[in-house]
C-alpha positions in Angstrom: 16.5 -31.4 -19.9 14.1 -28.6 -20.8 11.9 -27.1 -17.9 8.1 -27.5 -18.2 5.3 -26.3 -16.3 4.0 -28.2 -13.4 1.1 -30.5 -14.2 0.5 -31.4 -10.2 -1.6 -28.6 -9.3 1.4 -26.5 -8.1 0.4 -23.6 -10.3 -1.4 -20.6 -8.8 -4.1 -20.7 -10.9 -7.2 -23.0 -9.4 -7.5 -24.9 -12.6 -3.9 -25.4 -12.8 -3.8 -23.8 -16.3 -1.0 -21.8 -17.6 -3.2 -19.7 -20.3 -3.9 -16.1 -19.4 -6.9 -15.6 -17.1 -9.2 -14.0 -19.6 -12.0 -11.6 -18.9 -13.7 -13.9 -16.5 -10.6 -14.3 -14.4 -9.8 -10.5 -14.1 -13.3 -10.0 -13.3 -13.0 -12.5 -10.3 -9.7 -11.1 -9.3 -11.3 -7.6 -9.2 -14.3 -8.8 -7.1 -11.9 -10.3 -4.5 -9.7 -7.2 -4.3 -12.8 -5.2 -3.5 -13.6 -7.7 -0.9 -10.2 -7.3 0.6 -10.4 -3.5 0.5 -13.8 -3.6 2.1 -12.5 -6.0 4.9 -9.6 -3.7 5.6 -12.1 -0.6 6.0 -14.6 -2.8 8.0 -11.8 -4.2 10.5 -8.7 -1.9 10.3 -9.0 1.3 11.9 -5.3 2.3 10.9 -6.2 1.7 7.1 -9.3 3.9 7.6 -7.0 6.5 9.2 -4.7 6.5 6.2 -7.4 6.4 3.7 -8.8 9.6 5.1 -5.2 11.0 4.8 -5.1 9.9 1.5 -8.3 11.5 0.4 -7.4 15.0 2.3 -3.9 15.1 0.8 -4.3 13.6 -2.8 -6.0 16.6 -3.9 -3.4 18.8 -2.1 -0.7 17.0 -4.0 -2.4 17.3 -7.3 -2.6 21.1 -6.7 0.8 21.7 -5.3 2.8 19.5 -7.6 4.6 21.3 -10.6 4.1 18.8 -13.1 2.8 14.9 -13.7 6.0 13.5 -12.5 5.6 15.4 -9.0 2.1 14.2 -9.0 2.9 10.6 -9.4 5.6 11.0 -6.6 3.4 12.7 -4.1 0.4 10.6 -4.7 2.2 7.2 -5.4 4.2 7.7 -1.9 0.9 7.6 -0.1 -0.5 4.8 -2.2 2.5 2.7 -1.2 1.6 3.3 2.5 -2.0 2.1 1.7 -0.8 -1.1 0.1 1.9 -1.8 3.0 -1.0 -1.6 5.3 -3.1 -4.0 3.5 -0.4 -6.4 3.6 0.3 -5.8 7.1 -3.5 -6.3 7.9 -3.4 -9.7 6.2 -0.3 -10.7 8.1 -1.8 -9.8 11.6 -5.3 -11.6 10.2 -3.5 -14.8 9.5 -1.5 -14.8 12.9 -4.7 -14.0 14.6 -6.5 -16.8 13.1 -4.1 -19.3 14.8 -5.3 -17.8 18.3 -4.4 -15.4 20.9 -1.5 -16.9 22.6 2.1 -15.2 22.1 4.6 -16.6 20.0 7.9 -15.0 19.4 7.7 -15.4 15.4 4.0 -14.5 15.4 5.1 -11.1 17.4 8.3 -10.7 15.1 5.9 -10.9 11.9 3.5 -8.5 13.0 6.5 -6.0 14.3 8.0 -6.4 10.8 4.9 -5.7 9.2 4.1 -2.4 10.9 7.8 -1.5 10.4 7.2 -1.8 6.7 4.2 0.7 7.0 6.4 3.0 9.1 9.3 3.1 6.4 6.7 3.9 3.6 5.6 6.6 6.1 9.0 8.1 6.1 9.2 7.8 2.3 5.9 9.9 2.2 8.0 12.6 4.5 10.8 12.2 2.5 9.2 12.5 -1.0 6.9 15.5 0.1 9.6 17.5 2.0 12.0 17.1 -0.8 9.5 18.2 -3.5 7.5 20.9 -1.5 10.1 22.0 1.3 12.2 24.1 -1.1 9.1 25.9 -2.3 7.8 26.6 1.2 11.2 27.7 2.2 11.5 30.0 -0.8 8.0 31.3 -0.1 8.7 31.9 3.5 11.9 33.8 2.7 10.0 35.8 0.1 7.6 36.9 2.4 10.0 37.8 5.1 11.8 39.9 2.6 8.7 42.0 1.3 
């Protein structure tokens, strides 16, 4: 038996089609993404703080990186934090939609989303420390010797 695309509306596209979205669909997805970024900015103080840090640290990363790969690692690690914060905020908004009463699974989901952001923040420290730490140590050693 050969696998076939579902025809009962189980496809992610609203029209049930399997063809590529095309320019109009890409445009709509872009608008929805901008709305999501705007909502995160308007309602999530953690997201705003992380954006401020990104705006501050991305130029520093660009300047301190030795090559393109280091730039991608330094800046990309911070972008991952922003993406995780967006997902965490989406989880929290969905849980809040169902009311303020405490449920153990809702609390667990919120804690796990927060943990994902924390793990990626630790990744930022690891990447920045691994790439820039040896240079700072060498510079401090050269300054102390001179």
